[in-house]
Structure formats: C-alpha cells, structure tokens
C-alpha angles and dihedrals in degrees: 000000000000120000107247094182098096098158126228114332130191109273096023112135116257117252121237090257092049091050091050092050092046090051090054090048088052088055089057098254121154125230095262092047091049091051092050093050111120093236095046109036099177135139117262090248091053090052088053090052092051091048091052088053090049091050091049094048094047096037089238127160097206146343096290092047091050091052092047092050092047090056094047117120094267096031127082135312133211113250118175091339095311131100114238130175113272114241115249114268116259117261112273101202138040089248091054090047091051091047091052091048092048091050091053092048095050 
C-alpha cells in the first residue's frame, strides 16, 4: 500500500488552524502568545510546527514573507479577524468567460 501522507507541499491550501495562526502572526503576535490565545491553545513548539507548514505551503522564508504572500492579490484576505482564501478574480475577457463556462459544462 502506498503512503499517502506526503506532508505539506508548496501550493497546498492552508488548513483552518494554519490560517488562524497566520492571522495572529499578521497581528504581530509571538509564538508563545499565539499558543496562549484562547482560540488556539497550543504549545509554543506546536505553533512552530504549524508555522513551518505554513512557510512550506506558501513558499515563504520567514514570518514577514508569509504574511506578505498571504496578502498578495491571489492569496488570503482578512475576514472578521481571520485569514480566508481570496475568491478567484472574475474573467476579464470574453474568451476567459467562455473558457470558464466551458469548464463548468464539461
């Protein structure tokens, strides 16, 4: 049987927990403060593990880079104090609109 547990890969979507932790990083909180947050309640080492997964998935070098990437045009947006994936932009041309319609039909 093949091992399907491949770990976090670049481009993988962030989990709800990872988004919550990234939102707290964006607020300037440290690892210990994030772990002590009422909605998180994790050890400092577990927070570090989640942050490594976030960095890997976003292709970030560090905290500031992860926050910057999450705020990029196709990244994440803050909604009610949480980071959520931004919806894809609407098609800009007739060809793009037709391509999107064709994809939904097939």
